[in-house]
C-alpha positions, -999 to +999 in steps of 0.1 A: +896-234+410+896-268+393+887-267+357+856-288+359+827-285+335+796-268+351+765-290+353+730-279+340+701-278+363+671-299+353+648-291+382+645-268+412+619-268+439+614-252+472+595-265+502+586-236+524+575-254+555+608-274+556+628-245+543+644-270+518+656-265+483+657-296+461+677-297+429+683-321+400+708-317+372+718-335+341+741-364+344+778-359+335+813-373+341+815-358+376+805-374+409+807-346+434+788-313+433+781-281+452+746-265+453+748-227+456+722-202+467+727-168+453+711-134+456+722-103+437+751-125+423+765-133+457+767-168+471+749-168+504+746-205+512+757-239+497+755-276+503+775-306+489+758-334+470+767-366+452+751-380+421+727-360+401+705-344+427+706-330+462+691-307+488+701-274+504+686-263+536+694-226+539+707-214+572+683-186+572+647-180+565+642-170+529+625-136+523+596-136+499+606-101+488+641-112+477+649-128+444+670-160+449+688-181+423+702-216+425+734-228+406+753-261+407+791-265+404+812-297+401+840-306+426+867-331+425+858-345+459+830-344+484+831-309+499+860-300+477+867-268+459+840-263+433+846-255+397+826-229+378+788-228+386+764-237+359+735-215+346+713-201+374+676-210+379+652-187+397+641-200+430+603-195+437+600-190+474+564-177+475+533-199+470+505-191+446+480-167+462+442-163+462+435-198+449+399-200+437+383-233+428+350-236+409+337-271+404+308-272+381+306-310+381+322-314+347+354-294+351+374-278+379+383-243+372+413-233+393+427-197+393+454-180+412+476-149+416+513-153+409+540-140+433+558-108+424+593-125+423+605-156+407+591-149+373+563-174+378+547-183+344+523-211+353+512-236+379+511-272+387+477-283+401+470-315+420+437-331+431+446-353+460+426-377+480+422-360+514+424-393+533+452-411+515+471-381+501+472-398+467+472-376+436+440-382+416+444-356+389+475-335+381+476-308+354+504-284+344+491-250+331+505-218+319+492-185+331+469-180+361+442-205+353+439-242+349+409-263+338+408-299+350+384-323+333+368-347+358+358-374+334+345-396+362+378-397+381+364-387+414+348-411+439+316-395+453+322-412+486+356-395+492+368-360+499+394-342+479+416-312+481+433-289+456+469-279+459+488-258+434+525-249+428+539-220+410+562-229+381+588-211+359+606-234+335+624-260+356+616-242+389+587-252+411+575-231+440+562-241+474+528-256+477+498-233+481+473-237+509+451-267+504+416-259+492+387-283+498+372-295+465+335-291+469+316-318+450+282-316+467+252-298+451+227-281+474+190-281+467+172-248+461+138-256+478+123-221+478+132-186+467+112-155+476+114-119+464+100-090+484+100-053+477+109-033+507+087-006+521+086+028+505+107+016+476+140+014+496+151-018+478+143-054+477+151-086+495+157-121+480+155-151+503+166-186+493+160-218+513+179-251+511+166-279+533+200-298+534+224-291+562+256-273+553+288-293+552+315-284+577+333-251+571+310-244+542+289-214+532+257-214+511+261-191+481+231-175+462+236-161+427+210-141+408+215-142+370+201-118+344+208-138+313+244-149+316+253-119+338+254-120+375+229-095+389+236-102+426+255-127+447+256-135+485+272-162+506+261-170+542+266-199+566+229-206+568+204-228+549+181-198+547+200-171+529+188-134+526+201-110+501+191-073+505+197-048+477+193-011+478+172-011+447+145-031+431+151-055+402+137-044+369+106-066+363+110-063+325+140-087+327+140-124+335+161-134+366+172-169+376+185-181+410+210-208+417+226-221+450+261-237+455+284-244+484+315-223+491+345-230+512+371-202+511+379-197+475+364-230+464+328-233+452+309-264+441+285-271+413+253-250+412+218-262+418+191-262+392+179-227+384+147-213+397+130-183+381+127-152+403+092-135+403+099-098+405+067-082+393+040-079+420+005-089+410-025-066+415-055-074+436-086-060+418-115-067+441-126-085+472-160-096+482-171-110+516-205-128+515-205-136+552-190-171+547-159-166+526-138-139+510-136-139+472-108-121+455-099-113+419-064-105+409-042-101+378-006-106+369+015-082+349+019-094+313+056-101+319+075-135+320+078-156+340+041-157+348+031-173+381+010-204+382-010-196+413-013-173+442-008-178+479-034-156+498-043-150+534-067-129+555-048-108+581-058-086+610-028-069+624-003-098+628-030-125+631-040-147+602-077-154+600-075-177+570-054-186+540-059-202+507-045-209+472-058-189+442-057-206+409-061-186+378-073-150+385-099-158+411-098-174+446-118-179+477-107-181+514-129-195+541-119-178+574-107-201+601-122-179+627-152-156+628-148-122+611-155-094+635-173-065+616-157-038+638-121-050+631-099-041+602-090-071+579-069-072+547-062-096+520-025-105+513-014-122+481+019-135+467+024-150+432+039-185+431+056-204+403+070-237+414+097-230+441+095-192+434+074-168+454+070-133+442+064-099+459+032-092+477+003-076+459-014-045+470-034-049+502-071-043+501-095-045+530-121-071+537-155-054+545-176-073+570-199-043+580-236-046+571-264-021+569-302-024+572-324-003+548-351+014+568-370+028+539-369+028+501-392+047+478-392+046+439-412+070+418-399+061+384-372+087+383-353+082+415-349+058+444-349+074+479-330+052+503-327+056+541-306+034+563-295+032+600-267+054+612-231+043+619-201+034+598-177+004+599-139+002+595-126+008+560-160+016+546-158+044+521-193+041+506-222+018+497-236-001+467-273+000+463-282-034+449-314-038+429-324-075+430-350-096+412-355-133+417-323-136+436-302-119+409-287-085+410-302-064+383-281-033+390-255-021+414-255+017+420-223+031+436-232+055+465-198+068+475-211+103+478-239+093+501-244+106+537-226+077+552-232+086+588-269+094+588-279+071+560-298+090+533-295+091+495-316+098+464-303+079+434-314+086+398-322+051+384-344+033+359-357-001+370-367-027+345-405-030+345-424-062+348-407-078+378-407-075+416-376-060+428-358-056+462-331-032+473-302-041+496-273-020+509-238-032+505-209-015+523-178-010+501-142+000+507-113+006+484-117-023+458-137-041+484-173-051+488-191-064+519-220-086+525-253-071+513-278-063+541-314-075+543-334-067+511-363-042+510-391-046+484-396-020+456-427-016+435-416-016+398-446-025+377-443-002+347-464-003+316-447+004+283-457+025+253-465+004+222-473+033+199-480+070+198-501+082+169-507+120+164-538+128+145-557+159+138-578+159+170-559+136+194-527+119+204-534+082+211-510+063+232-513+025+231-499+007+262-479-025+268-491-040+300-464-051+325-458-088+331-462-084+369-494-066+377-495-069+415-520-044+429-525-028+394-561-017+388-556+004+357-533+029+339-531+066+333-509+089+312-493+123+313-483+145+284-452+167+288-439+197+270-403+201+281-404+193+318-440+205+323-472+185+323-495+200+297-522+173+298-533+146+322-534+125+340-558+108+316-572+074+324-567+046+300-596+027+284-596-009+271-604-012+234-599-042+212-579-059+240-554-031+244-553-002+268-551+032+252-549+068+264-563+096+243-551+132+248-575+156+231-558+180+206-573+214+196-609+224+200-625+229+233-606+213+261-578+200+239-542+212+239-528+233+211-497+216+197-468+237+184-447+221+158-416+239+171-419+222+206-412+187+218-439+167+234-435+134+254-460+109+268-454+088+299-477+062+314-479+045+348-498+017+365-523+028+392-542+011+419-578+013+429-573+049+439-551+063+412-543+095+429-527+076+459-514+043+446-492+049+416-464+029+401-433+044+384-437+064+352-427+047+320-398+061+299-409+091+279-420+085+244-417+114+221-448+124+201-443+135+165-463+166+160-448+181+129-464+172+096-442+172+065-451+195+036-452+180+002-431+201-021-434+183-053-452+152-065-461+136-098-474+104-113-475+089-147-482+056-162-448+042-151-438+058-118-447+083-092-424+107-073-427+128-042-405+153-023-413+168+011-398+189+038-380+170+066-394+169+102-372+183+129-378+157+157-347+137+164-366+105+169-378+105+133-364+073+117-382+076+084-414+085+066-446+066+058-462+074+025-499+066+019-514+064-015-551+061-018-579+067-042-597+102-041-621+088-015-593+076+008-599+039+000-575+011-012-545+025+006-510+015-002-481+022+022-444+029+015-416+036+039-384+055+033-356+072+053-352+100+028-373+131+021-381+120-014-393+088-030-399+073-064-420+042-069-434+022-098-470+029-107-483-006-104-515+002-086-549-009-099-571+011-075-565+046-089-543+055-059-535+090-069-539+109-036-507+110-016-499+120+020-468+115+041-461+114+078-430+111+099-425+079+118-402+067+146-397+034+163-430+037+181-444+071+170-464+083+140-468+120+132-498+138+117-505+133+080-495+160+056-520+178+035-530+153+008-517+159-027-531+146-060-500+132-078-517+140-111-522+175-099-551+193-083-562+206-117-564+190-151-539+171-172-537+164-209-540+127-218-536+108-250-564+087-263-566+050-259-556+027-287-581+006-307-586-010-340-596+024-356-592+048-328-576+081-338-548+097-319-562+127-300-553+147-269-578+157-243-579+175-210-593+158-179-596+166-142-601+129-132-579+099-131-583+076-148-593+102-174-627+101-190-650+120-212-666+148-192-685+180-197-662+209-206-671+239-187-652+271-195-657+301-171-652+333-191-645+368-179-667+396-192-654+398-228-686+409-243-700+444-251-735+430-248-751+398-238-744+373-265-774+356-282-757+327-298-774+294-306-752+264-309-759+227-305-724+221-291-710+253-278-735+265-253-728+300-240-748+311-209-747+336-181-759+315-151-768+331-118-743+325-090-713+325-113-679+332-097-670+368-094-652+381-125-664+351-146-700+358-154-702+336-185-701+299-189-693+280-221-704+244-219-696+215-242-715+183-232-697+150-229-722+134-253-717+159-280-697+155-312-667+169-293-662+135-277-669+115-309-642+107-334-659+094-366-651+115-396-687+127-397-687+137-361-655+156-366-669+175-395-699+184-374-677+197-346-656+217-371-686+233-387-701+241-353-668+255-341-663+278-372-699+290-369-695+297-333-664+318-340-683+337-367-711+344-342-686+357-318-668+379-342-693+394-367-693+426-386-705+457-368-738+459-388-757+444-358-750+472-335-713+472-330-688+444-321-700+417-298-665+412-283-643+436-266-610+444-283-586+415-284-612+391-269-616+370-301-581+355-301-583+349-264-616+330-267-604+310-297-573+299-277-593+290-247-618+269-267-591+252-288-570+242-258-599+228-240-614+206-267-603+170-273-586+172-306-568+149-330-532+157-338-541+175-371-569+193-354-545+208-329-534+232-356-567+238-374-587+248-343-560+271-330-544+284-362-570+276-389-544+254-406-555+226-429-530+208-450-552+205-481-560+242-480-525+255-473-537+284-453-530+295-417-541+323-395-514+348-384-520+357-347-500+377-322-470+359-307-460+343-340-430+350-361-431+349-399-400+340-417-399+358-451-376+342-477-374+366-506-365+359-543-364+388-569-362+386-606-328+393-621-327+403-657-296+390-676-304+392-712-328+383-739-339+347-734-323+321-757-313+285-754-280+292-736-290+319-711-326+313-704-317+297-670-297+328-661-328+349-662-354+346-635-353+347-597-324+347-573-326+347-534-327+382-519-324+373-482-345+363-452-363+386-427-384+378-397-417+395-390-428+394-353-465+396-349-480+417-321-513+433-313-518+469-308-546+493-300-559+517-327-591+537-325-605+513-297-598+483-319-570+458-311-552+450-344-526+425-354-493+441-364-462+427-381-438+449-361-443+466-329-426+498-340-443+501-373-476+493-357-473+522-334-458+546-360-483+567-382-457+577-407-448+574-435-477+569-459-474+537-478-491+534-513-516+506-516-504+472-527-538+457-533-532+450-570-494+455-576-480+435-546-454+445-521-417+440-516-414+440-478-428+445-444-436+482-450-461+472-477-482+455-450-490+490-436-505+504-468-538+523-465-566+501-452-539+475-445-542+476-407-566+448-397-575+427-367-571+393-383-548+380-410-547+347-429-518+335-451-525+316-483-502+295-504-510+295-542-518+264-561-487+270-583-456+293-583-437+301-616-404+283-621-372+300-610-361+307-646-394+324-656-408+358-651-431+364-621-467+376-621-479+407-604-514+393-595-531+372-568-529+340-586-493+329-584-481+346-552-485+340-515-514+361-502-519+378-469-556+383-463-566+409-437-601+414-422-617+432-393-636+402-381-636+364-383-668+363-403-653+383-431-620+366-429-634+331-432-660+341-458-634+356-480-612+326-475-639+302-485-646+323-516-610+323-526-605+286-521-637+278-541-635+304-569-600+318-568-613+353-562-627+375-534-659+385-551-683+401-526-656+409-501-637+436-519-648+463-495-644+441-464-609+428-467-575+437-479-552+414-498-514+418-500-490+397-519-452+400-522-438+401-557-413+375-568-410+340-554-414+351-518-422+324-493-437+331-458-433+305-431-452+311-398-433+301-366-445+298-331-425+303-298-419+273-276-397+268-245-371+240-245-352+236-213-359+271-203-348+286-236-374+303-259-372+291-295-393+297-326-403+266-346-424+263-378-461+255-373-464+217-376-432+210-356-438+179-335-422+164-303-403+141-326-389+171-345-376+186-313-360+153-302-345+148-336-327+181-333-313+169-300-302+136-314-327+117-292-355+107-316-366+072-308-372+046-334-407+039-321-432+052-296-412+040-266-416+064-238-385+085-230-386+089-192-364+120-193-389+141-213-417+162-198-441+185-216-465+213-205-490+233-224-499+269-217-534+272-203-531+305-185-567+316-193-583+282-191-606+282-161-629+252-159-639+250-123-654+273-097-624+268-075-601+279-104-623+309-110-622+318-073-584+316-072-576+325-108-546+346-098-529+314-084-541+289-109-512+272-126-507+287-160-495+254-175-510+220-178-490+188-180-492+167-211-487+132-196-465+117-222-461+086-200-498+080-202-497+077-240-501+046-260-466+032-264-475+009-293-490+037-314-523+040-331-539+022-361-525+048-386-490+044-372-491+077-352-474+078-318-474+104-291-442+118-306-462+131-336-481+156-314-477+191-330-465+219-308-486+250-300-476+284-289-462+285-253-455+247-251-427+238-228-405+208-232-380+196-206-356+168-211 
């Protein structure tokens, strides 16, 4: 073998069709070469070559499943013996497989599969002019894909092909099959989506109106986002794609078309949205001329712009149309036969996209004639001709007025074959109405049949007022009164007629119907039942010609009961029981004067009301009634807001008018005769002569009250000059003395205990100034410092006893004298002893006969026990304060001069006479055998207290305590006479009977009388007194 250097290959290619291997190698010093073909290291074929390249045509067909290699060796002559072979190069004998070309108009995407042998690592792609064979674009790429940028390099008038060669380093394989480069773009003219029957899948159809190029398919691709949802290629311009499932309408799908030739596809058309959600037909209506339809689209994008609709009968189309929005109309192109079955079809459309068909609903062309229609106010009875058309499932009863449909009543449950139905219905009164029958199917309505007149003239109810003897119903006449000659009404309880029919009468321009209540021929109303009134128009013969009954109007028959009510100078309040009727919307309050005049009206939705007292007509009588929208119930029993009885009023102000309190039964209050009906308190008929206090026993007196004490309105009792008040006081004390004399005249005039009772009755009935309140009831006068002790009081005894320390001198004289010894309370009661009712200072001691107590008449006493000394038990007592009491450092006096005295007597004549003697002379001369006098040694002080009720709690307060005093203890005392609205006051008047009515119902007469604080003079009186300075009496009640 010559020692020649081996050459290095620079390129190897294989042409399969020519079975030719071409080689190039790097230039060297040699001139002659041998090209060798090897497999498995063995030389199987060779060829001589000169220069730096050559060809080898193998003597056998190369097997694609065998790996071949090419090597080159240098020889010293042409065909001579070769030297050593150079490095081998793999020979690629298989072309690239499965070439796919995708031209999107901007780039050409070429992909392939590499052969198994030859170690192919890439490819060389050519775009060649199909006619000239010239290479237009060439690109070397690694891997199995190559992108070629077009960049305007292609001529649209020419055709091009793609060829690719596998490469591996310097090796180049045989050419692939030529693929047509598709540059044309099809047009997507229409795309349709249909859902197959029974949910078996769907079908997508795309249409392109351009003829297919030769050997080209039309490819449809459905995209969901960037993902391919479905793809199909067919050699037709109308392409159908069937799927075994339906596309999800919640996603958006887009369709594109492109041409395909083998593995080559061209650019895609513009995308067209795919409508996948079917619309829904809601309703169709056939009016005899056209079919109207309503439809809706699912709220899913993309939304269609319009709908394509048609009327079909079997396979025939009777008309079509376009529906814009959600409503459309189709005019049939041929007559609609009522006995044939027609349906509406509808597809949604958006541009070039047509969606799936909506639900089919029938077109109803069947009509019916109404043979009779009767309306009685509650129901409409309709009869129509027999027979039933196709797709008819029921009827609508149309109530018309003036060409408009007032109401449509579905009658799906009617007797469709025989034509009969009673429908509960209310027709609007006041207009002529007609009834027509309309056949309906599933979501379909047909043409209404001929109309039939209905009489609907119905009067209304303006008001229903329930009174004590009638229920009056006022009517509202109907607007249309054809054939109406009058009106009548019926009264119902539950579903039964309890009164009527009653003919209406015309009064003051309005028709009214009056149902008698109570009495002979009237109905008896029960407050626990519901009553309703209904009215109707009638003709000249009411029993035959009648219009429909009006809607029922409920009568209010329950009267509220006033529970509480009151009035003062500032406001009035009321509270009443609610009425049970459900139609009650509120309550009407009527305030009037005692004669029912000058009414004022108030409305509320509650069962209580408070209003300002701003009336000027003495409206003190109140009643209340329930009201509804049209009804008024009966009035409650009237109530005097100032009370049915008397009230205490404060006197009016004036330049010199005194402050006094008086009792009056009228409002506004006024001076009036004071009549006091007295029970039989006398042991014999009294023969008392008094100019002011006139006691009589008139005939016809109320049972149990045979005596009458009268104080005239023009007497001194109603005059307030100092002289008149002195006259009244003198007459009062004389009258008391006449009532309670000593027994020298044949025994006591009064029965035991009657004196204190009469004294309280008279004192609480008289108009008295503030100081007189205490003097007339308790005998207290400030300048005399005495007061009567009567049962019910409590006496507080504050004791001081003398303490001896030593002989008096300048240093210890103040250590001698009196020191407090404690406080005790003495509760005054009355008790019966030897047929006399006496006043006791303790209930137990009063009833106890032991022990014997020495007399204290001249030596004084030291405690309660000393009040029960011999002859000490008396009916009446009076407490006196001395003119002077010794100083606390001095010795006391055991006499009647410097100590508090308790004067006891058996009657008021002796008690007051002894008191007058003591006050005038300082002694009891002339009364020594008629009275008993007790004093307590030391500096003992007695303070009488009376019981009052404050917020339900009984308390004892000293005599002379005022309203102001009570408020001060509560921290509420006002700076002036301004009324405190939170305060109420009552005075005990349990035995005060001033009218026959009170005497006849004495057991139910209120035992307290209101003191109308709010009626007082707010600015006070001339002497500076205000209502707060009113002193309290036993049994007074204060609420705050």
